[in-house]
PDB file of N, CA, C and O in Angstrom, chain B, residues numbered from 101:
ATOM      1  N   UNK B 101      -8.176  13.160   3.692  1.00  0.00           N
ATOM      2  CA  UNK B 101      -7.819  12.470   2.461  1.00  0.00           C
ATOM      3  C   UNK B 101      -6.713  11.455   2.752  1.00  0.00           C
ATOM      4  O   UNK B 101      -5.756  11.748   3.469  1.00  0.00           O
ATOM      5  N   UNK B 102      -6.860  10.285   2.196  1.00  0.00           N
ATOM      6  CA  UNK B 102      -5.854   9.248   2.381  1.00  0.00           C
ATOM      7  C   UNK B 102      -4.755   9.403   1.337  1.00  0.00           C
ATOM      8  O   UNK B 102      -5.014   9.395   0.134  1.00  0.00           O
ATOM      9  N   UNK B 103      -3.529   9.543   1.821  1.00  0.00           N
ATOM     10  CA  UNK B 103      -2.388   9.672   0.919  1.00  0.00           C
ATOM     11  C   UNK B 103      -1.679   8.337   0.731  1.00  0.00           C
ATOM     12  O   UNK B 103      -0.989   8.115  -0.264  1.00  0.00           O
ATOM     13  N   UNK B 104      -1.864   7.455   1.707  1.00  0.00           N
ATOM     14  CA  UNK B 104      -1.204   6.160   1.652  1.00  0.00           C
ATOM     15  C   UNK B 104      -2.200   5.071   1.263  1.00  0.00           C
ATOM     16  O   UNK B 104      -3.398   5.194   1.517  1.00  0.00           O
ATOM     17  N   UNK B 105      -1.698   4.014   0.649  1.00  0.00           N
ATOM     18  CA  UNK B 105      -2.517   2.891   0.181  1.00  0.00           C
ATOM     19  C   UNK B 105      -2.419   1.700   1.127  1.00  0.00           C
ATOM     20  O   UNK B 105      -2.560   0.558   0.690  1.00  0.00           O
ATOM     21  N   UNK B 106      -2.183   1.941   2.399  1.00  0.00           N
ATOM     22  CA  UNK B 106      -1.954   0.848   3.339  1.00  0.00           C
ATOM     23  C   UNK B 106      -3.151  -0.097   3.380  1.00  0.00           C
ATOM     24  O   UNK B 106      -2.978  -1.314   3.320  1.00  0.00           O
ATOM     25  N   UNK B 107      -4.349   0.442   3.481  1.00  0.00           N
ATOM     26  CA  UNK B 107      -5.544  -0.401   3.555  1.00  0.00           C
ATOM     27  C   UNK B 107      -5.658  -1.281   2.303  1.00  0.00           C
ATOM     28  O   UNK B 107      -5.927  -2.478   2.402  1.00  0.00           O
ATOM     29  N   UNK B 108      -5.455  -0.689   1.150  1.00  0.00           N
ATOM     30  CA  UNK B 108      -5.516  -1.422  -0.116  1.00  0.00           C
ATOM     31  C   UNK B 108      -4.439  -2.502  -0.190  1.00  0.00           C
ATOM     32  O   UNK B 108      -4.709  -3.626  -0.615  1.00  0.00           O
ATOM     33  N   UNK B 109      -3.230  -2.161   0.221  1.00  0.00           N
ATOM     34  CA  UNK B 109      -2.127  -3.121   0.164  1.00  0.00           C
ATOM     35  C   UNK B 109      -2.310  -4.262   1.153  1.00  0.00           C
ATOM     36  O   UNK B 109      -1.965  -5.405   0.854  1.00  0.00           O
ATOM     37  N   UNK B 110      -2.848  -3.960   2.328  1.00  0.00           N
ATOM     38  CA  UNK B 110      -3.133  -5.026   3.292  1.00  0.00           C
ATOM     39  C   UNK B 110      -4.086  -6.043   2.668  1.00  0.00           C
ATOM     40  O   UNK B 110      -3.896  -7.251   2.803  1.00  0.00           O
ATOM     41  N   UNK B 111      -5.098  -5.544   1.995  1.00  0.00           N
ATOM     42  CA  UNK B 111      -6.065  -6.426   1.352  1.00  0.00           C
ATOM     43  C   UNK B 111      -5.416  -7.238   0.236  1.00  0.00           C
ATOM     44  O   UNK B 111      -5.618  -8.449   0.143  1.00  0.00           O
ATOM     45  N   UNK B 112      -4.635  -6.564  -0.610  1.00  0.00           N
ATOM     46  CA  UNK B 112      -3.971  -7.246  -1.726  1.00  0.00           C
ATOM     47  C   UNK B 112      -3.012  -8.329  -1.241  1.00  0.00           C
ATOM     48  O   UNK B 112      -2.915  -9.398  -1.843  1.00  0.00           O
ATOM     49  N   UNK B 113      -2.307  -8.045  -0.153  1.00  0.00           N
ATOM     50  CA  UNK B 113      -1.295  -8.974   0.358  1.00  0.00           C
ATOM     51  C   UNK B 113      -1.879  -9.976   1.346  1.00  0.00           C
ATOM     52  O   UNK B 113      -1.173 -10.853   1.845  1.00  0.00           O
ATOM     53  N   UNK B 114      -3.180  -9.839   1.627  1.00  0.00           N
ATOM     54  CA  UNK B 114      -3.871 -10.729   2.560  1.00  0.00           C
ATOM     55  C   UNK B 114      -3.187 -10.746   3.930  1.00  0.00           C
ATOM     56  O   UNK B 114      -2.957 -11.801   4.520  1.00  0.00           O
ATOM     57  N   UNK B 115      -2.870  -9.536   4.417  1.00  0.00           N
ATOM     58  CA  UNK B 115      -2.242  -9.358   5.726  1.00  0.00           C
ATOM     59  C   UNK B 115      -3.189  -8.517   6.576  1.00  0.00           C
ATOM     60  O   UNK B 115      -3.730  -7.520   6.098  1.00  0.00           O
ATOM     61  N   UNK B 116      -3.389  -8.906   7.812  1.00  0.00           N
ATOM     62  CA  UNK B 116      -4.255  -8.130   8.700  1.00  0.00           C
ATOM     63  C   UNK B 116      -3.492  -6.942   9.276  1.00  0.00           C
ATOM     64  O   UNK B 116      -2.262  -6.936   9.322  1.00  0.00           O
ATOM     65  N   UNK B 117      -4.247  -5.942   9.714  1.00  0.00           N
ATOM     66  CA  UNK B 117      -3.635  -4.798  10.371  1.00  0.00           C
ATOM     67  C   UNK B 117      -2.902  -5.219  11.631  1.00  0.00           C
ATOM     68  O   UNK B 117      -1.852  -4.668  11.961  1.00  0.00           O
ATOM     69  N   UNK B 118      -3.460  -6.199  12.336  1.00  0.00           N
ATOM     70  CA  UNK B 118      -2.836  -6.701  13.559  1.00  0.00           C
ATOM     71  C   UNK B 118      -1.489  -7.346  13.249  1.00  0.00           C
ATOM     72  O   UNK B 118      -0.506  -7.122  13.956  1.00  0.00           O
ATOM     73  N   UNK B 119      -1.453  -8.153  12.182  1.00  0.00           N
ATOM     74  CA  UNK B 119      -0.206  -8.813  11.791  1.00  0.00           C
ATOM     75  C   UNK B 119       0.846  -7.784  11.380  1.00  0.00           C
ATOM     76  O   UNK B 119       2.010  -7.893  11.767  1.00  0.00           O
ATOM     77  N   UNK B 120       0.435  -6.779  10.591  1.00  0.00           N
ATOM     78  CA  UNK B 120       1.363  -5.728  10.186  1.00  0.00           C
ATOM     79  C   UNK B 120       1.889  -4.986  11.408  1.00  0.00           C
ATOM     80  O   UNK B 120       3.085  -4.716  11.510  1.00  0.00           O
ATOM     81  N   UNK B 121       0.995  -4.660  12.331  1.00  0.00           N
ATOM     82  CA  UNK B 121       1.395  -3.943  13.546  1.00  0.00           C
ATOM     83  C   UNK B 121       2.452  -4.726  14.321  1.00  0.00           C
ATOM     84  O   UNK B 121       3.448  -4.159  14.769  1.00  0.00           O
ATOM     85  N   UNK B 122       2.231  -6.020  14.474  1.00  0.00           N
ATOM     86  CA  UNK B 122       3.194  -6.848  15.203  1.00  0.00           C
ATOM     87  C   UNK B 122       4.549  -6.874  14.503  1.00  0.00           C
ATOM     88  O   UNK B 122       5.591  -6.803  15.154  1.00  0.00           O
ATOM     89  N   UNK B 123       4.531  -6.974  13.178  1.00  0.00           N
ATOM     90  CA  UNK B 123       5.783  -7.084  12.430  1.00  0.00           C
ATOM     91  C   UNK B 123       6.589  -5.790  12.390  1.00  0.00           C
ATOM     92  O   UNK B 123       7.815  -5.823  12.279  1.00  0.00           O
ATOM     93  N   UNK B 124       5.897  -4.640  12.482  1.00  0.00           N
ATOM     94  CA  UNK B 124       6.625  -3.369  12.432  1.00  0.00           C
ATOM     95  C   UNK B 124       6.801  -2.747  13.815  1.00  0.00           C
ATOM     96  O   UNK B 124       7.454  -1.713  13.953  1.00  0.00           O
ATOM     97  N   UNK B 125       6.219  -3.376  14.841  1.00  0.00           N
ATOM     98  CA  UNK B 125       6.439  -2.931  16.214  1.00  0.00           C
ATOM     99  C   UNK B 125       5.620  -1.738  16.673  1.00  0.00           C
ATOM    100  O   UNK B 125       6.095  -0.919  17.461  1.00  0.00           O
ATOM    101  N   UNK B 126       4.384  -1.638  16.180  1.00  0.00           N
ATOM    102  CA  UNK B 126       3.485  -0.576  16.649  1.00  0.00           C
ATOM    103  C   UNK B 126       2.154  -1.204  17.044  1.00  0.00           C
ATOM    104  O   UNK B 126       1.936  -2.398  16.838  1.00  0.00           O
ATOM    105  N   UNK B 127       1.275  -0.399  17.608  1.00  0.00           N
ATOM    106  CA  UNK B 127      -0.029  -0.912  18.020  1.00  0.00           C
ATOM    107  C   UNK B 127      -0.952  -1.100  16.817  1.00  0.00           C
ATOM    108  O   UNK B 127      -0.771  -0.484  15.767  1.00  0.00           O
ATOM    109  N   UNK B 128      -1.927  -1.953  16.997  1.00  0.00           N
ATOM    110  CA  UNK B 128      -2.942  -2.152  15.961  1.00  0.00           C
ATOM    111  C   UNK B 128      -3.666  -0.840  15.696  1.00  0.00           C
ATOM    112  O   UNK B 128      -4.010  -0.533  14.555  1.00  0.00           O
ATOM    113  N   UNK B 129      -3.896  -0.069  16.753  1.00  0.00           N
ATOM    114  CA  UNK B 129      -4.559   1.226  16.610  1.00  0.00           C
ATOM    115  C   UNK B 129      -3.732   2.164  15.725  1.00  0.00           C
ATOM    116  O   UNK B 129      -4.293   2.902  14.914  1.00  0.00           O
ATOM    117  N   UNK B 130      -2.413   2.141  15.874  1.00  0.00           N
ATOM    118  CA  UNK B 130      -1.545   2.991  15.053  1.00  0.00           C
ATOM    119  C   UNK B 130      -1.699   2.634  13.580  1.00  0.00           C
ATOM    120  O   UNK B 130      -1.785   3.526  12.736  1.00  0.00           O
ATOM    121  N   UNK B 131      -1.733   1.349  13.260  1.00  0.00           N
ATOM    122  CA  UNK B 131      -1.905   0.924  11.865  1.00  0.00           C
ATOM    123  C   UNK B 131      -3.279   1.335  11.358  1.00  0.00           C
ATOM    124  O   UNK B 131      -3.417   1.763  10.213  1.00  0.00           O
ATOM    125  N   UNK B 132      -4.296   1.207  12.205  1.00  0.00           N
ATOM    126  CA  UNK B 132      -5.642   1.620  11.825  1.00  0.00           C
ATOM    127  C   UNK B 132      -5.680   3.112  11.498  1.00  0.00           C
ATOM    128  O   UNK B 132      -6.294   3.523  10.513  1.00  0.00           O
ATOM    129  N   UNK B 133      -5.024   3.913  12.325  1.00  0.00           N
ATOM    130  CA  UNK B 133      -4.981   5.364  12.099  1.00  0.00           C
ATOM    131  C   UNK B 133      -4.260   5.693  10.779  1.00  0.00           C
ATOM    132  O   UNK B 133      -4.670   6.598  10.053  1.00  0.00           O
ATOM    133  N   UNK B 134      -3.203   4.966  10.485  1.00  0.00           N
ATOM    134  CA  UNK B 134      -2.457   5.177   9.237  1.00  0.00           C
ATOM    135  C   UNK B 134      -3.298   4.730   8.041  1.00  0.00           C
ATOM    136  O   UNK B 134      -3.381   5.437   7.037  1.00  0.00           O
ATOM    137  N   UNK B 135      -3.920   3.558   8.151  1.00  0.00           N
ATOM    138  CA  UNK B 135      -4.702   2.998   7.043  1.00  0.00           C
ATOM    139  C   UNK B 135      -5.912   3.855   6.697  1.00  0.00           C
ATOM    140  O   UNK B 135      -6.344   3.881   5.545  1.00  0.00           O
ATOM    141  N   UNK B 136      -6.462   4.554   7.682  1.00  0.00           N
ATOM    142  CA  UNK B 136      -7.637   5.395   7.430  1.00  0.00           C
ATOM    143  C   UNK B 136      -7.265   6.845   7.142  1.00  0.00           C
ATOM    144  O   UNK B 136      -8.144   7.686   6.954  1.00  0.00           O
ATOM    145  N   UNK B 137      -5.977   7.139   7.106  1.00  0.00           N
ATOM    146  CA  UNK B 137      -5.523   8.482   6.757  1.00  0.00           C
ATOM    147  C   UNK B 137      -5.629   9.493   7.881  1.00  0.00           C
ATOM    148  O   UNK B 137      -5.521  10.695   7.639  1.00  0.00           O
ATOM    149  N   UNK B 138      -5.838   9.031   9.110  1.00  0.00           N
ATOM    150  CA  UNK B 138      -5.968   9.950  10.242  1.00  0.00           C
ATOM    151  C   UNK B 138      -4.622  10.421  10.762  1.00  0.00           C
ATOM    152  O   UNK B 138      -4.543  11.439  11.450  1.00  0.00           O
ATOM    153  N   UNK B 139      -3.569   9.695  10.442  1.00  0.00           N
ATOM    154  CA  UNK B 139      -2.219  10.081  10.847  1.00  0.00           C
ATOM    155  C   UNK B 139      -1.231   9.603   9.794  1.00  0.00           C
ATOM    156  O   UNK B 139      -1.501   8.661   9.049  1.00  0.00           O
ATOM    157  N   UNK B 140      -0.095  10.260   9.746  1.00  0.00           N
ATOM    158  CA  UNK B 140       0.961   9.882   8.812  1.00  0.00           C
ATOM    159  C   UNK B 140       2.139   9.311   9.601  1.00  0.00           C
ATOM    160  O   UNK B 140       2.544   9.896  10.606  1.00  0.00           O
ATOM    161  N   UNK B 141       2.689   8.191   9.167  1.00  0.00           N
ATOM    162  CA  UNK B 141       3.808   7.583   9.891  1.00  0.00           C
ATOM    163  C   UNK B 141       5.129   8.287   9.614  1.00  0.00           C
ATOM    164  O   UNK B 141       5.294   8.960   8.597  1.00  0.00           O
ATOM    165  N   UNK B 142       6.062   8.117  10.539  1.00  0.00           N
ATOM    166  CA  UNK B 142       7.430   8.583  10.321  1.00  0.00           C
ATOM    167  C   UNK B 142       8.015   7.811   9.131  1.00  0.00           C
ATOM    168  O   UNK B 142       7.525   6.744   8.763  1.00  0.00           O
ATOM    169  N   UNK B 143       9.058   8.370   8.548  1.00  0.00           N
ATOM    170  CA  UNK B 143       9.691   7.725   7.400  1.00  0.00           C
ATOM    171  C   UNK B 143      10.196   6.331   7.757  1.00  0.00           C
ATOM    172  O   UNK B 143      10.047   5.393   6.974  1.00  0.00           O
ATOM    173  N   UNK B 144      10.791   6.197   8.937  1.00  0.00           N
ATOM    174  CA  UNK B 144      11.344   4.903   9.352  1.00  0.00           C
ATOM    175  C   UNK B 144      10.245   3.846   9.426  1.00  0.00           C
ATOM    176  O   UNK B 144      10.461   2.691   9.062  1.00  0.00           O
ATOM    177  N   UNK B 145       9.069   4.247   9.898  1.00  0.00           N
ATOM    178  CA  UNK B 145       7.945   3.315   9.971  1.00  0.00           C
ATOM    179  C   UNK B 145       7.437   2.981   8.575  1.00  0.00           C
ATOM    180  O   UNK B 145       7.059   1.839   8.311  1.00  0.00           O
ATOM    181  N   UNK B 146       7.425   3.959   7.682  1.00  0.00           N
ATOM    182  CA  UNK B 146       7.012   3.680   6.301  1.00  0.00           C
ATOM    183  C   UNK B 146       7.951   2.664   5.663  1.00  0.00           C
ATOM    184  O   UNK B 146       7.509   1.795   4.912  1.00  0.00           O
ATOM    185  N   UNK B 147       9.251   2.772   5.961  1.00  0.00           N
ATOM    186  CA  UNK B 147      10.209   1.799   5.438  1.00  0.00           C
ATOM    187  C   UNK B 147       9.867   0.396   5.909  1.00  0.00           C
ATOM    188  O   UNK B 147       9.881  -0.550   5.121  1.00  0.00           O
ATOM    189  N   UNK B 148       9.557   0.261   7.199  1.00  0.00           N
ATOM    190  CA  UNK B 148       9.208  -1.051   7.753  1.00  0.00           C
ATOM    191  C   UNK B 148       7.917  -1.584   7.146  1.00  0.00           C
ATOM    192  O   UNK B 148       7.824  -2.762   6.801  1.00  0.00           O
ATOM    193  N   UNK B 149       6.926  -0.713   7.018  1.00  0.00           N
ATOM    194  CA  UNK B 149       5.643  -1.124   6.436  1.00  0.00           C
ATOM    195  C   UNK B 149       5.847  -1.611   5.004  1.00  0.00           C
ATOM    196  O   UNK B 149       5.328  -2.659   4.620  1.00  0.00           O
ATOM    197  N   UNK B 150       6.598  -0.855   4.223  1.00  0.00           N
ATOM    198  CA  UNK B 150       6.868  -1.239   2.835  1.00  0.00           C
ATOM    199  C   UNK B 150       7.584  -2.581   2.782  1.00  0.00           C
ATOM    200  O   UNK B 150       7.259  -3.425   1.947  1.00  0.00           O
ATOM    201  N   UNK B 151       8.549  -2.783   3.661  1.00  0.00           N
ATOM    202  CA  UNK B 151       9.293  -4.046   3.682  1.00  0.00           C
ATOM    203  C   UNK B 151       8.368  -5.221   3.990  1.00  0.00           C
ATOM    204  O   UNK B 151       8.410  -6.242   3.304  1.00  0.00           O
ATOM    205  N   UNK B 152       7.538  -5.080   5.014  1.00  0.00           N
ATOM    206  CA  UNK B 152       6.624  -6.166   5.390  1.00  0.00           C
ATOM    207  C   UNK B 152       5.630  -6.454   4.268  1.00  0.00           C
ATOM    208  O   UNK B 152       5.295  -7.610   4.006  1.00  0.00           O
ATOM    209  N   UNK B 153       5.157  -5.383   3.602  1.00  0.00           N
ATOM    210  CA  UNK B 153       4.188  -5.568   2.518  1.00  0.00           C
ATOM    211  C   UNK B 153       4.841  -5.977   1.201  1.00  0.00           C
ATOM    212  O   UNK B 153       4.148  -6.295   0.235  1.00  0.00           O
ATOM    213  N   UNK B 154       6.165  -5.968   1.162  1.00  0.00           N
ATOM    214  CA  UNK B 154       6.879  -6.395  -0.041  1.00  0.00           C
ATOM    215  C   UNK B 154       6.752  -5.415  -1.193  1.00  0.00           C
ATOM    216  O   UNK B 154       6.687  -5.817  -2.355  1.00  0.00           O
ATOM    217  N   UNK B 155       6.717  -4.112  -0.867  1.00  0.00           N
ATOM    218  CA  UNK B 155       6.614  -3.079  -1.897  1.00  0.00           C
ATOM    219  C   UNK B 155       7.688  -2.031  -1.651  1.00  0.00           C
ATOM    220  O   UNK B 155       8.319  -2.012  -0.594  1.00  0.00           O
ATOM    221  N   UNK B 156       7.891  -1.163  -2.628  1.00  0.00           N
ATOM    222  CA  UNK B 156       8.796  -0.035  -2.446  1.00  0.00           C
ATOM    223  C   UNK B 156       8.020   1.081  -1.768  1.00  0.00           C
ATOM    224  O   UNK B 156       6.792   1.128  -1.851  1.00  0.00           O
ATOM    225  N   UNK B 157       8.722   1.970  -1.106  1.00  0.00           N
ATOM    226  CA  UNK B 157       8.040   3.059  -0.383  1.00  0.00           C
ATOM    227  C   UNK B 157       7.113   3.833  -1.306  1.00  0.00           C
ATOM    228  O   UNK B 157       6.000   4.175  -0.905  1.00  0.00           O
ATOM    229  N   UNK B 158       7.531   4.113  -2.510  1.00  0.00           N
ATOM    230  CA  UNK B 158       6.678   4.894  -3.426  1.00  0.00           C
ATOM    231  C   UNK B 158       5.358   4.191  -3.696  1.00  0.00           C
ATOM    232  O   UNK B 158       4.364   4.846  -4.011  1.00  0.00           O
ATOM    233  N   UNK B 159       5.330   2.861  -3.579  1.00  0.00           N
ATOM    234  CA  UNK B 159       4.107   2.116  -3.815  1.00  0.00           C
ATOM    235  C   UNK B 159       3.094   2.280  -2.687  1.00  0.00           C
ATOM    236  O   UNK B 159       1.930   1.912  -2.841  1.00  0.00           O
ATOM    237  N   UNK B 160       3.530   2.831  -1.551  1.00  0.00           N
ATOM    238  CA  UNK B 160       2.613   3.081  -0.442  1.00  0.00           C
ATOM    239  C   UNK B 160       1.704   4.274  -0.715  1.00  0.00           C
ATOM    240  O   UNK B 160       0.633   4.387  -0.118  1.00  0.00           O
ATOM    241  N   UNK B 161       2.121   5.158  -1.607  1.00  0.00           N
ATOM    242  CA  UNK B 161       1.393   6.398  -1.844  1.00  0.00           C
ATOM    243  C   UNK B 161       0.364   6.267  -2.963  1.00  0.00           C
ATOM    244  O   UNK B 161       0.555   5.534  -3.933  1.00  0.00           O
ATOM    245  N   UNK B 162      -0.734   7.006  -2.792  1.00  0.00           N
ATOM    246  CA  UNK B 162      -1.726   7.109  -3.856  1.00  0.00           C
ATOM    247  C   UNK B 162      -1.065   7.828  -5.026  1.00  0.00           C
ATOM    248  O   UNK B 162      -0.265   8.738  -4.814  1.00  0.00           O
ATOM    249  N   UNK B 163      -1.384   7.437  -6.255  1.00  0.00           N
ATOM    250  CA  UNK B 163      -0.793   8.156  -7.390  1.00  0.00           C
ATOM    251  C   UNK B 163      -1.297   9.593  -7.433  1.00  0.00           C
ATOM    252  O   UNK B 163      -2.450   9.862  -7.097  1.00  0.00           O
ATOM    253  N   UNK B 164      -0.433  10.514  -7.845  1.00  0.00           N
ATOM    254  CA  UNK B 164      -0.839  11.906  -8.008  1.00  0.00           C
ATOM    255  C   UNK B 164      -1.009  12.183  -9.490  1.00  0.00           C
ATOM    256  O   UNK B 164      -0.671  11.352 -10.332  1.00  0.00           O
ATOM    257  N   UNK B 165      -1.532  13.348  -9.798  1.00  0.00           N
ATOM    258  CA  UNK B 165      -1.755  13.710 -11.197  1.00  0.00           C
ATOM    259  C   UNK B 165      -0.485  13.486 -12.006  1.00  0.00           C
ATOM    260  O   UNK B 165       0.603  13.893 -11.597  1.00  0.00           O
ATOM    261  N   UNK B 166      -0.629  12.856 -13.120  1.00  0.00           N
ATOM    262  CA  UNK B 166       0.506  12.614 -13.990  1.00  0.00           C
ATOM    263  C   UNK B 166       1.219  11.306 -13.726  1.00  0.00           C
ATOM    264  O   UNK B 166       1.948  10.816 -14.589  1.00  0.00           O
ATOM    265  N   UNK B 167       1.020  10.720 -12.535  1.00  0.00           N
ATOM    266  CA  UNK B 167       1.631   9.432 -12.243  1.00  0.00           C
ATOM    267  C   UNK B 167       0.836   8.335 -12.948  1.00  0.00           C
ATOM    268  O   UNK B 167      -0.389   8.415 -13.036  1.00  0.00           O
ATOM    269  N   UNK B 168       1.515   7.331 -13.442  1.00  0.00           N
ATOM    270  CA  UNK B 168       0.776   6.240 -14.079  1.00  0.00           C
ATOM    271  C   UNK B 168      -0.087   5.501 -13.061  1.00  0.00           C
ATOM    272  O   UNK B 168       0.241   5.429 -11.877  1.00  0.00           O
ATOM    273  N   UNK B 169      -1.179   4.963 -13.543  1.00  0.00           N
ATOM    274  CA  UNK B 169      -2.075   4.167 -12.703  1.00  0.00           C
ATOM    275  C   UNK B 169      -1.992   2.735 -13.211  1.00  0.00           C
ATOM    276  O   UNK B 169      -1.977   2.485 -14.416  1.00  0.00           O
ATOM    277  N   UNK B 170      -1.938   1.800 -12.267  1.00  0.00           N
ATOM    278  CA  UNK B 170      -1.784   0.396 -12.613  1.00  0.00           C
ATOM    279  C   UNK B 170      -3.011  -0.393 -12.192  1.00  0.00           C
ATOM    280  O   UNK B 170      -3.693  -0.048 -11.227  1.00  0.00           O
ATOM    281  N   UNK B 171      -3.275  -1.450 -12.932  1.00  0.00           N
ATOM    282  CA  UNK B 171      -4.354  -2.374 -12.619  1.00  0.00           C
ATOM    283  C   UNK B 171      -3.745  -3.760 -12.521  1.00  0.00           C
ATOM    284  O   UNK B 171      -2.882  -4.130 -13.317  1.00  0.00           O
ATOM    285  N   UNK B 172      -4.200  -4.522 -11.540  1.00  0.00           N
ATOM    286  CA  UNK B 172      -3.691  -5.874 -11.366  1.00  0.00           C
ATOM    287  C   UNK B 172      -4.479  -6.815 -12.278  1.00  0.00           C
ATOM    288  O   UNK B 172      -5.698  -6.939 -12.156  1.00  0.00           O
ATOM    289  N   UNK B 173      -3.773  -7.469 -13.184  1.00  0.00           N
ATOM    290  CA  UNK B 173      -4.384  -8.398 -14.133  1.00  0.00           C
ATOM    291  C   UNK B 173      -3.613  -9.706 -14.059  1.00  0.00           C
ATOM    292  O   UNK B 173      -2.411  -9.755 -14.320  1.00  0.00           O
ATOM    293  N   UNK B 174      -4.327 -10.765 -13.697  1.00  0.00           N
ATOM    294  CA  UNK B 174      -3.714 -12.093 -13.604  1.00  0.00           C
ATOM    295  C   UNK B 174      -2.443 -12.068 -12.746  1.00  0.00           C
ATOM    296  O   UNK B 174      -1.432 -12.674 -13.101  1.00  0.00           O
ATOM    297  N   UNK B 175      -2.508 -11.359 -11.613  1.00  0.00           N
ATOM    298  CA  UNK B 175      -1.388 -11.322 -10.683  1.00  0.00           C
ATOM    299  C   UNK B 175      -0.249 -10.405 -11.083  1.00  0.00           C
ATOM    300  O   UNK B 175       0.786 -10.369 -10.417  1.00  0.00           O
ATOM    301  N   UNK B 176      -0.431  -9.662 -12.168  1.00  0.00           N
ATOM    302  CA  UNK B 176       0.622  -8.776 -12.666  1.00  0.00           C
ATOM    303  C   UNK B 176       0.063  -7.366 -12.783  1.00  0.00           C
ATOM    304  O   UNK B 176      -1.072  -7.183 -13.221  1.00  0.00           O
ATOM    305  N   UNK B 177       0.862  -6.358 -12.389  1.00  0.00           N
ATOM    306  CA  UNK B 177       0.421  -4.976 -12.523  1.00  0.00           C
ATOM    307  C   UNK B 177       0.749  -4.466 -13.917  1.00  0.00           C
ATOM    308  O   UNK B 177       1.884  -4.561 -14.384  1.00  0.00           O
ATOM    309  N   UNK B 178      -0.267  -3.927 -14.568  1.00  0.00           N
ATOM    310  CA  UNK B 178      -0.116  -3.391 -15.919  1.00  0.00           C
ATOM    311  C   UNK B 178      -0.563  -1.943 -15.899  1.00  0.00           C
ATOM    312  O   UNK B 178      -1.616  -1.623 -15.348  1.00  0.00           O
ATOM    313  N   UNK B 179       0.223  -1.073 -16.489  1.00  0.00           N
ATOM    314  CA  UNK B 179      -0.114   0.346 -16.516  1.00  0.00           C
ATOM    315  C   UNK B 179      -1.365   0.546 -17.364  1.00  0.00           C
ATOM    316  O   UNK B 179      -1.468   0.013 -18.469  1.00  0.00           O
ATOM    317  N   UNK B 180      -2.319   1.323 -16.834  1.00  0.00           N
ATOM    318  CA  UNK B 180      -3.540   1.610 -17.579  1.00  0.00           C
ATOM    319  C   UNK B 180      -3.132   2.301 -18.881  1.00  0.00           C
ATOM    320  O   UNK B 180      -2.270   3.180 -18.882  1.00  0.00           O
ATOM    321  N   UNK B 181      -3.747   1.903 -19.969  1.00  0.00           N
ATOM    322  CA  UNK B 181      -3.364   2.411 -21.278  1.00  0.00           C
ATOM    323  C   UNK B 181      -2.456   1.443 -21.996  1.00  0.00           C
ATOM    324  O   UNK B 181      -2.209   1.578 -23.195  1.00  0.00           O
ATOM    325  N   UNK B 182      -1.955   0.459 -21.256  1.00  0.00           N
ATOM    326  CA  UNK B 182      -1.100  -0.552 -21.835  1.00  0.00           C
ATOM    327  C   UNK B 182      -1.689  -1.939 -21.647  1.00  0.00           C
ATOM    328  O   UNK B 182      -0.979  -2.938 -21.761  1.00  0.00           O
ATOM    329  N   UNK B 183      -2.998  -2.007 -21.355  1.00  0.00           N
ATOM    330  CA  UNK B 183      -3.621  -3.315 -21.169  1.00  0.00           C
ATOM    331  C   UNK B 183      -3.536  -4.093 -22.469  1.00  0.00           C
ATOM    332  O   UNK B 183      -3.796  -3.566 -23.550  1.00  0.00           O
ATOM    333  N   UNK B 184      -3.175  -5.331 -22.341  1.00  0.00           N
ATOM    334  CA  UNK B 184      -3.013  -6.160 -23.542  1.00  0.00           C
ATOM    335  C   UNK B 184      -4.371  -6.645 -24.020  1.00  0.00           C
ATOM    336  O   UNK B 184      -5.302  -6.824 -23.235  1.00  0.00           O
ATOM    337  N   UNK B 185      -4.456  -6.846 -25.292  1.00  0.00           N
ATOM    338  CA  UNK B 185      -5.679  -7.359 -25.899  1.00  0.00           C
ATOM    339  C   UNK B 185      -5.389  -8.792 -26.318  1.00  0.00           C
ATOM    340  O   UNK B 185      -4.631  -9.029 -27.259  1.00  0.00           O
ATOM    341  N   UNK B 186      -5.994  -9.750 -25.615  1.00  0.00           N
ATOM    342  CA  UNK B 186      -5.721 -11.159 -25.880  1.00  0.00           C
ATOM    343  C   UNK B 186      -6.623 -11.765 -26.958  1.00  0.00           C
ATOM    344  O   UNK B 186      -6.642 -12.981 -27.145  1.00  0.00           O
ATOM    345  N   UNK B 187      -7.359 -10.921 -27.657  1.00  0.00           N
ATOM    346  CA  UNK B 187      -8.266 -11.474 -28.682  1.00  0.00           C
ATOM    347  C   UNK B 187      -7.604 -11.607 -30.021  1.00  0.00           C
ATOM    348  O   UNK B 187      -8.235 -12.055 -30.978  1.00  0.00           O
TER     349      UNK B 187
END
């Protein structure tokens, strides 16, 4: 099971795994293993990944039960249940 949203965030930020690997100082294979949920990074590496992706560490994790879920609308994240009605 994937606990981290690295693959999703790479896509959203239009950053390749290779580019992320270079910026945080690990191998491309290491990022691939993290993105596919095969391994979990050390906290220090998660800090670097979050910094490069421009998110907070908590944003790296998949939401758990009870956590709000957000949808990206027009470049802005809106909590599900709070979507605006423009009609």
